[in-house]
PDB file of N, CA, C and O in Angstrom:
ATOM      1  N   MET A   1      15.333  -5.368 -20.823  1.00  0.00           N
ATOM      2  CA  MET A   1      15.221  -4.342 -19.803  1.00  0.00           C
ATOM      3  C   MET A   1      13.821  -4.402 -19.196  1.00  0.00           C
ATOM      4  O   MET A   1      12.841  -4.598 -19.915  1.00  0.00           O
ATOM      5  N   LYS A   2      13.725  -4.238 -17.907  1.00  0.00           N
ATOM      6  CA  LYS A   2      12.437  -4.165 -17.234  1.00  0.00           C
ATOM      7  C   LYS A   2      12.058  -2.699 -17.051  1.00  0.00           C
ATOM      8  O   LYS A   2      12.923  -1.834 -16.907  1.00  0.00           O
ATOM      9  N   CYS A   3      10.759  -2.435 -17.060  1.00  0.00           N
ATOM     10  CA  CYS A   3      10.285  -1.075 -16.810  1.00  0.00           C
ATOM     11  C   CYS A   3      10.730  -0.624 -15.420  1.00  0.00           C
ATOM     12  O   CYS A   3      10.792  -1.409 -14.475  1.00  0.00           O
ATOM     13  N   ARG A   4      11.039   0.687 -15.332  1.00  0.00           N
ATOM     14  CA  ARG A   4      11.315   1.279 -14.028  1.00  0.00           C
ATOM     15  C   ARG A   4       9.968   1.607 -13.389  1.00  0.00           C
ATOM     16  O   ARG A   4       9.235   2.458 -13.892  1.00  0.00           O
ATOM     17  N   GLU A   5       9.644   0.948 -12.300  1.00  0.00           N
ATOM     18  CA  GLU A   5       8.369   1.208 -11.643  1.00  0.00           C
ATOM     19  C   GLU A   5       8.285   2.676 -11.246  1.00  0.00           C
ATOM     20  O   GLU A   5       9.214   3.229 -10.656  1.00  0.00           O
ATOM     21  N   GLY A   6       7.173   3.289 -11.574  1.00  0.00           N
ATOM     22  CA  GLY A   6       6.979   4.693 -11.245  1.00  0.00           C
ATOM     23  C   GLY A   6       7.571   5.652 -12.255  1.00  0.00           C
ATOM     24  O   GLY A   6       7.635   6.852 -11.990  1.00  0.00           O
ATOM     25  N   CYS A   7       8.009   5.161 -13.410  1.00  0.00           N
ATOM     26  CA  CYS A   7       8.592   6.016 -14.451  1.00  0.00           C
ATOM     27  C   CYS A   7       7.486   6.791 -15.157  1.00  0.00           C
ATOM     28  O   CYS A   7       7.450   8.019 -15.081  1.00  0.00           O
ATOM     29  N   GLY A   8       6.596   6.102 -15.834  1.00  0.00           N
ATOM     30  CA  GLY A   8       5.466   6.727 -16.502  1.00  0.00           C
ATOM     31  C   GLY A   8       5.764   7.468 -17.781  1.00  0.00           C
ATOM     32  O   GLY A   8       4.853   8.044 -18.376  1.00  0.00           O
ATOM     33  N   ALA A   9       7.008   7.475 -18.230  1.00  0.00           N
ATOM     34  CA  ALA A   9       7.372   8.231 -19.438  1.00  0.00           C
ATOM     35  C   ALA A   9       6.586   7.774 -20.657  1.00  0.00           C
ATOM     36  O   ALA A   9       6.197   8.600 -21.483  1.00  0.00           O
ATOM     37  N   CYS A  10       6.346   6.475 -20.783  1.00  0.00           N
ATOM     38  CA  CYS A  10       5.615   5.957 -21.942  1.00  0.00           C
ATOM     39  C   CYS A  10       4.138   6.316 -21.890  1.00  0.00           C
ATOM     40  O   CYS A  10       3.429   6.145 -22.882  1.00  0.00           O
ATOM     41  N   CYS A  11       3.664   6.807 -20.758  1.00  0.00           N
ATOM     42  CA  CYS A  11       2.272   7.243 -20.605  1.00  0.00           C
ATOM     43  C   CYS A  11       2.144   8.761 -20.728  1.00  0.00           C
ATOM     44  O   CYS A  11       1.053   9.314 -20.589  1.00  0.00           O
ATOM     45  N   ILE A  12       3.263   9.425 -20.990  1.00  0.00           N
ATOM     46  CA  ILE A  12       3.273  10.880 -21.111  1.00  0.00           C
ATOM     47  C   ILE A  12       3.830  11.319 -22.469  1.00  0.00           C
ATOM     48  O   ILE A  12       3.168  12.062 -23.194  1.00  0.00           O
ATOM     49  N   ALA A  13       5.021  10.877 -22.816  1.00  0.00           N
ATOM     50  CA  ALA A  13       5.731  11.404 -23.989  1.00  0.00           C
ATOM     51  C   ALA A  13       5.083  11.092 -25.339  1.00  0.00           C
ATOM     52  O   ALA A  13       4.918  12.010 -26.143  1.00  0.00           O
ATOM     53  N   PRO A  14       4.712   9.851 -25.625  1.00  0.00           N
ATOM     54  CA  PRO A  14       4.187   9.560 -26.972  1.00  0.00           C
ATOM     55  C   PRO A  14       2.708   9.907 -27.119  1.00  0.00           C
ATOM     56  O   PRO A  14       1.962   9.967 -26.142  1.00  0.00           O
ATOM     57  N   SER A  15       2.313  10.133 -28.357  1.00  0.00           N
ATOM     58  CA  SER A  15       0.886  10.263 -28.651  1.00  0.00           C
ATOM     59  C   SER A  15       0.301   8.857 -28.722  1.00  0.00           C
ATOM     60  O   SER A  15       1.001   7.896 -29.041  1.00  0.00           O
ATOM     61  N   ILE A  16      -0.982   8.752 -28.422  1.00  0.00           N
ATOM     62  CA  ILE A  16      -1.692   7.483 -28.536  1.00  0.00           C
ATOM     63  C   ILE A  16      -2.971   7.797 -29.299  1.00  0.00           C
ATOM     64  O   ILE A  16      -3.808   8.567 -28.828  1.00  0.00           O
ATOM     65  N   SER A  17      -3.120   7.202 -30.473  1.00  0.00           N
ATOM     66  CA  SER A  17      -4.269   7.530 -31.325  1.00  0.00           C
ATOM     67  C   SER A  17      -5.501   6.683 -31.034  1.00  0.00           C
ATOM     68  O   SER A  17      -6.602   7.038 -31.455  1.00  0.00           O
ATOM     69  N   SER A  18      -5.339   5.584 -30.333  1.00  0.00           N
ATOM     70  CA  SER A  18      -6.486   4.732 -30.028  1.00  0.00           C
ATOM     71  C   SER A  18      -7.168   5.211 -28.744  1.00  0.00           C
ATOM     72  O   SER A  18      -6.543   5.868 -27.912  1.00  0.00           O
ATOM     73  N   PRO A  19      -8.452   4.880 -28.588  1.00  0.00           N
ATOM     74  CA  PRO A  19      -9.178   5.300 -27.386  1.00  0.00           C
ATOM     75  C   PRO A  19      -8.567   4.707 -26.121  1.00  0.00           C
ATOM     76  O   PRO A  19      -8.081   3.576 -26.107  1.00  0.00           O
ATOM     77  N   ILE A  20      -8.610   5.501 -25.075  1.00  0.00           N
ATOM     78  CA  ILE A  20      -8.180   5.105 -23.740  1.00  0.00           C
ATOM     79  C   ILE A  20      -9.379   5.385 -22.839  1.00  0.00           C
ATOM     80  O   ILE A  20     -10.029   6.415 -23.020  1.00  0.00           O
ATOM     81  N   PRO A  21      -9.706   4.521 -21.877  1.00  0.00           N
ATOM     82  CA  PRO A  21     -10.809   4.857 -20.979  1.00  0.00           C
ATOM     83  C   PRO A  21     -10.588   6.243 -20.359  1.00  0.00           C
ATOM     84  O   PRO A  21      -9.562   6.503 -19.730  1.00  0.00           O
ATOM     85  N   GLY A  22     -11.568   7.115 -20.554  1.00  0.00           N
ATOM     86  CA  GLY A  22     -11.445   8.486 -20.067  1.00  0.00           C
ATOM     87  C   GLY A  22     -10.850   9.436 -21.084  1.00  0.00           C
ATOM     88  O   GLY A  22     -10.867  10.651 -20.884  1.00  0.00           O
ATOM     89  N   MET A  23     -10.325   8.899 -22.173  1.00  0.00           N
ATOM     90  CA  MET A  23      -9.740   9.694 -23.260  1.00  0.00           C
ATOM     91  C   MET A  23     -10.167   9.056 -24.578  1.00  0.00           C
ATOM     92  O   MET A  23      -9.356   8.391 -25.223  1.00  0.00           O
ATOM     93  N   PRO A  24     -11.421   9.240 -24.995  1.00  0.00           N
ATOM     94  CA  PRO A  24     -11.943   8.532 -26.166  1.00  0.00           C
ATOM     95  C   PRO A  24     -11.225   8.844 -27.474  1.00  0.00           C
ATOM     96  O   PRO A  24     -11.306   8.062 -28.422  1.00  0.00           O
ATOM     97  N   ASN A  25     -10.536   9.956 -27.539  1.00  0.00           N
ATOM     98  CA  ASN A  25      -9.794  10.325 -28.753  1.00  0.00           C
ATOM     99  C   ASN A  25      -8.299  10.068 -28.617  1.00  0.00           C
ATOM    100  O   ASN A  25      -7.510  10.577 -29.413  1.00  0.00           O
ATOM    101  N   GLY A  26      -7.902   9.290 -27.625  1.00  0.00           N
ATOM    102  CA  GLY A  26      -6.482   9.054 -27.383  1.00  0.00           C
ATOM    103  C   GLY A  26      -5.866  10.253 -26.687  1.00  0.00           C
ATOM    104  O   GLY A  26      -6.559  10.998 -25.994  1.00  0.00           O
ATOM    105  N   LYS A  27      -4.568  10.442 -26.868  1.00  0.00           N
ATOM    106  CA  LYS A  27      -3.886  11.565 -26.219  1.00  0.00           C
ATOM    107  C   LYS A  27      -2.782  12.107 -27.106  1.00  0.00           C
ATOM    108  O   LYS A  27      -2.217  11.394 -27.936  1.00  0.00           O
ATOM    109  N   ALA A  28      -2.493  13.360 -26.915  1.00  0.00           N
ATOM    110  CA  ALA A  28      -1.420  14.016 -27.664  1.00  0.00           C
ATOM    111  C   ALA A  28      -0.066  13.727 -27.024  1.00  0.00           C
ATOM    112  O   ALA A  28       0.013  13.397 -25.841  1.00  0.00           O
ATOM    113  N   ALA A  29       0.980  13.852 -27.804  1.00  0.00           N
ATOM    114  CA  ALA A  29       2.344  13.711 -27.278  1.00  0.00           C
ATOM    115  C   ALA A  29       2.550  14.747 -26.180  1.00  0.00           C
ATOM    116  O   ALA A  29       2.184  15.912 -26.338  1.00  0.00           O
ATOM    117  N   GLY A  30       3.133  14.319 -25.081  1.00  0.00           N
ATOM    118  CA  GLY A  30       3.411  15.205 -23.962  1.00  0.00           C
ATOM    119  C   GLY A  30       2.259  15.358 -22.989  1.00  0.00           C
ATOM    120  O   GLY A  30       2.417  15.962 -21.928  1.00  0.00           O
ATOM    121  N   GLU A  31       1.110  14.820 -23.338  1.00  0.00           N
ATOM    122  CA  GLU A  31      -0.063  14.881 -22.461  1.00  0.00           C
ATOM    123  C   GLU A  31      -0.047  13.669 -21.536  1.00  0.00           C
ATOM    124  O   GLU A  31       0.213  12.550 -21.978  1.00  0.00           O
ATOM    125  N   ARG A  32      -0.317  13.885 -20.293  1.00  0.00           N
ATOM    126  CA  ARG A  32      -0.346  12.800 -19.313  1.00  0.00           C
ATOM    127  C   ARG A  32      -1.626  11.982 -19.503  1.00  0.00           C
ATOM    128  O   ARG A  32      -2.714  12.554 -19.578  1.00  0.00           O
ATOM    129  N   CYS A  33      -1.512  10.675 -19.580  1.00  0.00           N
ATOM    130  CA  CYS A  33      -2.676   9.795 -19.691  1.00  0.00           C
ATOM    131  C   CYS A  33      -3.483   9.881 -18.394  1.00  0.00           C
ATOM    132  O   CYS A  33      -2.913   9.901 -17.303  1.00  0.00           O
ATOM    133  N   VAL A  34      -4.809   9.931 -18.519  1.00  0.00           N
ATOM    134  CA  VAL A  34      -5.659   9.999 -17.326  1.00  0.00           C
ATOM    135  C   VAL A  34      -5.579   8.715 -16.501  1.00  0.00           C
ATOM    136  O   VAL A  34      -5.946   8.718 -15.326  1.00  0.00           O
ATOM    137  N   GLN A  35      -5.112   7.637 -17.088  1.00  0.00           N
ATOM    138  CA  GLN A  35      -4.992   6.365 -16.377  1.00  0.00           C
ATOM    139  C   GLN A  35      -3.674   6.234 -15.616  1.00  0.00           C
ATOM    140  O   GLN A  35      -3.437   5.225 -14.953  1.00  0.00           O
ATOM    141  N   LEU A  36      -2.822   7.250 -15.711  1.00  0.00           N
ATOM    142  CA  LEU A  36      -1.539   7.237 -14.999  1.00  0.00           C
ATOM    143  C   LEU A  36      -1.751   7.806 -13.600  1.00  0.00           C
ATOM    144  O   LEU A  36      -2.153   8.959 -13.445  1.00  0.00           O
ATOM    145  N   SER A  37      -1.483   7.001 -12.600  1.00  0.00           N
ATOM    146  CA  SER A  37      -1.716   7.414 -11.211  1.00  0.00           C
ATOM    147  C   SER A  37      -0.671   8.441 -10.757  1.00  0.00           C
ATOM    148  O   SER A  37       0.303   8.702 -11.464  1.00  0.00           O
ATOM    149  N   VAL A  38      -0.884   9.014  -9.584  1.00  0.00           N
ATOM    150  CA  VAL A  38       0.088   9.969  -9.034  1.00  0.00           C
ATOM    151  C   VAL A  38       1.426   9.295  -8.749  1.00  0.00           C
ATOM    152  O   VAL A  38       2.457   9.961  -8.654  1.00  0.00           O
ATOM    153  N   GLU A  39       1.402   7.963  -8.615  1.00  0.00           N
ATOM    154  CA  GLU A  39       2.639   7.199  -8.413  1.00  0.00           C
ATOM    155  C   GLU A  39       3.268   6.809  -9.748  1.00  0.00           C
ATOM    156  O   GLU A  39       4.245   6.061  -9.783  1.00  0.00           O
ATOM    157  N   ASN A  40       2.701   7.322 -10.861  1.00  0.00           N
ATOM    158  CA  ASN A  40       3.157   7.010 -12.225  1.00  0.00           C
ATOM    159  C   ASN A  40       3.027   5.522 -12.546  1.00  0.00           C
ATOM    160  O   ASN A  40       3.922   4.927 -13.146  1.00  0.00           O
ATOM    161  N   LEU A  41       1.914   4.934 -12.144  1.00  0.00           N
ATOM    162  CA  LEU A  41       1.591   3.550 -12.461  1.00  0.00           C
ATOM    163  C   LEU A  41       0.297   3.542 -13.265  1.00  0.00           C
ATOM    164  O   LEU A  41      -0.596   4.352 -13.017  1.00  0.00           O
ATOM    165  N   CYS A  42       0.196   2.636 -14.219  1.00  0.00           N
ATOM    166  CA  CYS A  42      -0.998   2.520 -15.058  1.00  0.00           C
ATOM    167  C   CYS A  42      -2.119   1.858 -14.263  1.00  0.00           C
ATOM    168  O   CYS A  42      -1.970   0.743 -13.764  1.00  0.00           O
ATOM    169  N   SER A  43      -3.245   2.565 -14.153  1.00  0.00           N
ATOM    170  CA  SER A  43      -4.359   2.023 -13.375  1.00  0.00           C
ATOM    171  C   SER A  43      -5.155   0.958 -14.136  1.00  0.00           C
ATOM    172  O   SER A  43      -6.008   0.291 -13.551  1.00  0.00           O
ATOM    173  N   ILE A  44      -4.883   0.795 -15.431  1.00  0.00           N
ATOM    174  CA  ILE A  44      -5.575  -0.255 -16.205  1.00  0.00           C
ATOM    175  C   ILE A  44      -4.586  -1.302 -16.731  1.00  0.00           C
ATOM    176  O   ILE A  44      -4.903  -2.048 -17.658  1.00  0.00           O
ATOM    177  N   PHE A  45      -3.403  -1.355 -16.144  1.00  0.00           N
ATOM    178  CA  PHE A  45      -2.396  -2.337 -16.551  1.00  0.00           C
ATOM    179  C   PHE A  45      -2.981  -3.736 -16.444  1.00  0.00           C
ATOM    180  O   PHE A  45      -3.561  -4.098 -15.420  1.00  0.00           O
ATOM    181  N   GLY A  46      -2.826  -4.528 -17.516  1.00  0.00           N
ATOM    182  CA  GLY A  46      -3.292  -5.910 -17.526  1.00  0.00           C
ATOM    183  C   GLY A  46      -4.772  -6.072 -17.766  1.00  0.00           C
ATOM    184  O   GLY A  46      -5.265  -7.199 -17.799  1.00  0.00           O
ATOM    185  N   GLN A  47      -5.501  -4.980 -17.937  1.00  0.00           N
ATOM    186  CA  GLN A  47      -6.932  -5.051 -18.178  1.00  0.00           C
ATOM    187  C   GLN A  47      -7.222  -4.973 -19.676  1.00  0.00           C
ATOM    188  O   GLN A  47      -6.460  -4.354 -20.418  1.00  0.00           O
ATOM    189  N   PRO A  48      -8.312  -5.590 -20.129  1.00  0.00           N
ATOM    190  CA  PRO A  48      -8.601  -5.639 -21.564  1.00  0.00           C
ATOM    191  C   PRO A  48      -8.847  -4.276 -22.205  1.00  0.00           C
ATOM    192  O   PRO A  48      -8.647  -4.129 -23.411  1.00  0.00           O
ATOM    193  N   GLU A  49      -9.270  -3.287 -21.444  1.00  0.00           N
ATOM    194  CA  GLU A  49      -9.515  -1.967 -22.017  1.00  0.00           C
ATOM    195  C   GLU A  49      -8.239  -1.145 -22.231  1.00  0.00           C
ATOM    196  O   GLU A  49      -8.283  -0.060 -22.810  1.00  0.00           O
ATOM    197  N   ARG A  50      -7.123  -1.661 -21.767  1.00  0.00           N
ATOM    198  CA  ARG A  50      -5.843  -0.986 -22.008  1.00  0.00           C
ATOM    199  C   ARG A  50      -5.548  -1.043 -23.510  1.00  0.00           C
ATOM    200  O   ARG A  50      -5.657  -2.109 -24.116  1.00  0.00           O
ATOM    201  N   PRO A  51      -5.171   0.101 -24.125  1.00  0.00           N
ATOM    202  CA  PRO A  51      -4.898   0.103 -25.567  1.00  0.00           C
ATOM    203  C   PRO A  51      -3.816  -0.908 -25.953  1.00  0.00           C
ATOM    204  O   PRO A  51      -2.857  -1.128 -25.214  1.00  0.00           O
ATOM    205  N   ALA A  52      -3.991  -1.509 -27.114  1.00  0.00           N
ATOM    206  CA  ALA A  52      -3.034  -2.507 -27.602  1.00  0.00           C
ATOM    207  C   ALA A  52      -1.628  -1.927 -27.712  1.00  0.00           C
ATOM    208  O   ALA A  52      -0.650  -2.613 -27.414  1.00  0.00           O
ATOM    209  N   VAL A  53      -1.520  -0.679 -28.133  1.00  0.00           N
ATOM    210  CA  VAL A  53      -0.199  -0.061 -28.273  1.00  0.00           C
ATOM    211  C   VAL A  53       0.512   0.005 -26.919  1.00  0.00           C
ATOM    212  O   VAL A  53       1.733  -0.140 -26.849  1.00  0.00           O
ATOM    213  N   CYS A  54      -0.240   0.219 -25.865  1.00  0.00           N
ATOM    214  CA  CYS A  54       0.351   0.266 -24.523  1.00  0.00           C
ATOM    215  C   CYS A  54       0.784  -1.134 -24.080  1.00  0.00           C
ATOM    216  O   CYS A  54       1.870  -1.317 -23.531  1.00  0.00           O
ATOM    217  N   SER A  55      -0.081  -2.110 -24.327  1.00  0.00           N
ATOM    218  CA  SER A  55       0.238  -3.493 -23.948  1.00  0.00           C
ATOM    219  C   SER A  55       1.445  -4.025 -24.705  1.00  0.00           C
ATOM    220  O   SER A  55       2.203  -4.841 -24.181  1.00  0.00           O
ATOM    221  N   ALA A  56       1.625  -3.558 -25.948  1.00  0.00           N
ATOM    222  CA  ALA A  56       2.729  -4.045 -26.778  1.00  0.00           C
ATOM    223  C   ALA A  56       4.060  -3.360 -26.477  1.00  0.00           C
ATOM    224  O   ALA A  56       5.112  -3.863 -26.873  1.00  0.00           O
ATOM    225  N   PHE A  57       4.033  -2.220 -25.781  1.00  0.00           N
ATOM    226  CA  PHE A  57       5.273  -1.495 -25.509  1.00  0.00           C
ATOM    227  C   PHE A  57       6.186  -2.320 -24.609  1.00  0.00           C
ATOM    228  O   PHE A  57       5.753  -2.869 -23.597  1.00  0.00           O
ATOM    229  N   GLU A  58       7.451  -2.398 -24.994  1.00  0.00           N
ATOM    230  CA  GLU A  58       8.447  -3.093 -24.185  1.00  0.00           C
ATOM    231  C   GLU A  58       9.582  -2.132 -23.878  1.00  0.00           C
ATOM    232  O   GLU A  58      10.121  -1.484 -24.775  1.00  0.00           O
ATOM    233  N   ALA A  59       9.933  -2.047 -22.631  1.00  0.00           N
ATOM    234  CA  ALA A  59      11.027  -1.174 -22.220  1.00  0.00           C
ATOM    235  C   ALA A  59      12.323  -1.595 -22.903  1.00  0.00           C
ATOM    236  O   ALA A  59      12.617  -2.783 -23.029  1.00  0.00           O
ATOM    237  N   ASP A  60      13.080  -0.613 -23.337  1.00  0.00           N
ATOM    238  CA  ASP A  60      14.353  -0.863 -24.005  1.00  0.00           C
ATOM    239  C   ASP A  60      15.249   0.336 -23.731  1.00  0.00           C
ATOM    240  O   ASP A  60      14.783   1.476 -23.734  1.00  0.00           O
ATOM    241  N   ALA A  61      16.513   0.088 -23.499  1.00  0.00           N
ATOM    242  CA  ALA A  61      17.445   1.171 -23.189  1.00  0.00           C
ATOM    243  C   ALA A  61      17.468   2.244 -24.278  1.00  0.00           C
ATOM    244  O   ALA A  61      17.719   3.413 -23.985  1.00  0.00           O
ATOM    245  N   GLU A  62      17.211   1.860 -25.531  1.00  0.00           N
ATOM    246  CA  GLU A  62      17.230   2.821 -26.636  1.00  0.00           C
ATOM    247  C   GLU A  62      16.125   3.864 -26.506  1.00  0.00           C
ATOM    248  O   GLU A  62      16.303   5.004 -26.935  1.00  0.00           O
ATOM    249  N   VAL A  63      15.001   3.496 -25.929  1.00  0.00           N
ATOM    250  CA  VAL A  63      13.904   4.452 -25.772  1.00  0.00           C
ATOM    251  C   VAL A  63      13.681   4.874 -24.322  1.00  0.00           C
ATOM    252  O   VAL A  63      13.042   5.896 -24.070  1.00  0.00           O
ATOM    253  N   CYS A  64      14.189   4.116 -23.382  1.00  0.00           N
ATOM    254  CA  CYS A  64      13.964   4.418 -21.969  1.00  0.00           C
ATOM    255  C   CYS A  64      15.177   5.037 -21.272  1.00  0.00           C
ATOM    256  O   CYS A  64      15.047   5.623 -20.197  1.00  0.00           O
ATOM    257  N   GLY A  65      16.347   4.906 -21.882  1.00  0.00           N
ATOM    258  CA  GLY A  65      17.541   5.489 -21.278  1.00  0.00           C
ATOM    259  C   GLY A  65      17.819   4.932 -19.895  1.00  0.00           C
ATOM    260  O   GLY A  65      17.502   3.782 -19.593  1.00  0.00           O
ATOM    261  N   SER A  66      18.416   5.769 -19.063  1.00  0.00           N
ATOM    262  CA  SER A  66      18.824   5.307 -17.733  1.00  0.00           C
ATOM    263  C   SER A  66      18.053   5.982 -16.605  1.00  0.00           C
ATOM    264  O   SER A  66      18.352   5.753 -15.433  1.00  0.00           O
ATOM    265  N   SER A  67      17.057   6.818 -16.944  1.00  0.00           N
ATOM    266  CA  SER A  67      16.245   7.479 -15.927  1.00  0.00           C
ATOM    267  C   SER A  67      14.895   7.863 -16.531  1.00  0.00           C
ATOM    268  O   SER A  67      14.713   7.838 -17.748  1.00  0.00           O
ATOM    269  N   SER A  68      13.975   8.210 -15.674  1.00  0.00           N
ATOM    270  CA  SER A  68      12.656   8.648 -16.149  1.00  0.00           C
ATOM    271  C   SER A  68      12.761   9.924 -16.979  1.00  0.00           C
ATOM    272  O   SER A  68      12.091  10.056 -18.002  1.00  0.00           O
ATOM    273  N   ASP A  69      13.600  10.865 -16.542  1.00  0.00           N
ATOM    274  CA  ASP A  69      13.783  12.114 -17.296  1.00  0.00           C
ATOM    275  C   ASP A  69      14.361  11.836 -18.677  1.00  0.00           C
ATOM    276  O   ASP A  69      13.930  12.426 -19.668  1.00  0.00           O
ATOM    277  N   GLU A  70      15.337  10.937 -18.736  1.00  0.00           N
ATOM    278  CA  GLU A  70      15.918  10.588 -20.033  1.00  0.00           C
ATOM    279  C   GLU A  70      14.883   9.880 -20.913  1.00  0.00           C
ATOM    280  O   GLU A  70      14.851  10.090 -22.126  1.00  0.00           O
ATOM    281  N   ALA A  71      14.042   9.048 -20.307  1.00  0.00           N
ATOM    282  CA  ALA A  71      12.997   8.360 -21.067  1.00  0.00           C
ATOM    283  C   ALA A  71      12.022   9.367 -21.680  1.00  0.00           C
ATOM    284  O   ALA A  71      11.621   9.211 -22.834  1.00  0.00           O
ATOM    285  N   ILE A  72      11.641  10.385 -20.931  1.00  0.00           N
ATOM    286  CA  ILE A  72      10.746  11.425 -21.464  1.00  0.00           C
ATOM    287  C   ILE A  72      11.401  12.085 -22.675  1.00  0.00           C
ATOM    288  O   ILE A  72      10.753  12.277 -23.704  1.00  0.00           O
ATOM    289  N   ARG A  73      12.678  12.431 -22.557  1.00  0.00           N
ATOM    290  CA  ARG A  73      13.390  13.070 -23.674  1.00  0.00           C
ATOM    291  C   ARG A  73      13.502  12.139 -24.876  1.00  0.00           C
ATOM    292  O   ARG A  73      13.222  12.553 -26.001  1.00  0.00           O
ATOM    293  N   LEU A  74      13.905  10.892 -24.659  1.00  0.00           N
ATOM    294  CA  LEU A  74      14.078   9.945 -25.762  1.00  0.00           C
ATOM    295  C   LEU A  74      12.753   9.601 -26.431  1.00  0.00           C
ATOM    296  O   LEU A  74      12.668   9.587 -27.659  1.00  0.00           O
ATOM    297  N   LEU A  75      11.733   9.327 -25.652  1.00  0.00           N
ATOM    298  CA  LEU A  75      10.427   9.009 -26.235  1.00  0.00           C
ATOM    299  C   LEU A  75       9.866  10.216 -26.981  1.00  0.00           C
ATOM    300  O   LEU A  75       9.225  10.060 -28.021  1.00  0.00           O
ATOM    301  N   GLY A  76      10.102  11.407 -26.461  1.00  0.00           N
ATOM    302  CA  GLY A  76       9.689  12.624 -27.158  1.00  0.00           C
ATOM    303  C   GLY A  76      10.410  12.779 -28.484  1.00  0.00           C
ATOM    304  O   GLY A  76       9.811  13.175 -29.484  1.00  0.00           O
ATOM    305  N   TRP A  77      11.703  12.464 -28.487  1.00  0.00           N
ATOM    306  CA  TRP A  77      12.493  12.532 -29.723  1.00  0.00           C
ATOM    307  C   TRP A  77      11.963  11.523 -30.738  1.00  0.00           C
ATOM    308  O   TRP A  77      11.777  11.863 -31.906  1.00  0.00           O
ATOM    309  N   TRP A  78      11.719  10.287 -30.304  1.00  0.00           N
ATOM    310  CA  TRP A  78      11.170   9.256 -31.193  1.00  0.00           C
ATOM    311  C   TRP A  78       9.821   9.683 -31.745  1.00  0.00           C
ATOM    312  O   TRP A  78       9.524   9.457 -32.918  1.00  0.00           O
ATOM    313  N   GLU A  79       9.010  10.297 -30.903  1.00  0.00           N
ATOM    314  CA  GLU A  79       7.690  10.785 -31.337  1.00  0.00           C
ATOM    315  C   GLU A  79       7.863  11.793 -32.480  1.00  0.00           C
ATOM    316  O   GLU A  79       7.165  11.708 -33.490  1.00  0.00           O
ATOM    317  N   GLN A  80       8.778  12.734 -32.327  1.00  0.00           N
ATOM    318  CA  GLN A  80       9.015  13.740 -33.361  1.00  0.00           C
ATOM    319  C   GLN A  80       9.570  13.118 -34.629  1.00  0.00           C
ATOM    320  O   GLN A  80       9.165  13.502 -35.727  1.00  0.00           O
ATOM    321  N   MET A  81      10.478  12.176 -34.507  1.00  0.00           N
ATOM    322  CA  MET A  81      11.120  11.573 -35.669  1.00  0.00           C
ATOM    323  C   MET A  81      10.169  10.679 -36.463  1.00  0.00           C
ATOM    324  O   MET A  81      10.377  10.460 -37.657  1.00  0.00           O
ATOM    325  N   THR A  82       9.136  10.167 -35.814  1.00  0.00           N
ATOM    326  CA  THR A  82       8.217   9.250 -36.510  1.00  0.00           C
ATOM    327  C   THR A  82       6.867   9.900 -36.827  1.00  0.00           C
ATOM    328  O   THR A  82       5.982   9.244 -37.378  1.00  0.00           O
ATOM    329  N   ALA A  83       6.704  11.168 -36.489  1.00  0.00           N
ATOM    330  CA  ALA A  83       5.441  11.860 -36.787  1.00  0.00           C
ATOM    331  C   ALA A  83       5.276  12.032 -38.287  1.00  0.00           C
ATOM    332  O   ALA A  83       6.233  12.300 -39.012  1.00  0.00           O
ATOM    333  N   ALA A  84       4.063  11.875 -38.723  1.00  0.00           N
ATOM    334  CA  ALA A  84       3.790  11.996 -40.172  1.00  0.00           C
ATOM    335  C   ALA A  84       3.585  13.436 -40.578  1.00  0.00           C
ATOM    336  O   ALA A  84       3.348  13.718 -41.752  1.00  0.00           O
TER     337      ALA A  84
END
């Protein structure tokens, strides 16, 4: 599956514990990443300062569903199910 351009769910729903430029402590689940543009595109995509967890994420129907809204719900559910 290819990412839906302008979705941004993976930059909002999950928590990210590693530093992000502009967010040195990472981000909480449900918090919008400061690197996510108003068009829901990553402004540091492909750059070395992008967190490894973000670079490693691959779109998949199991976590992305069939729409951006569904992706937010599914990624949020996965976040809750895997929280320690």
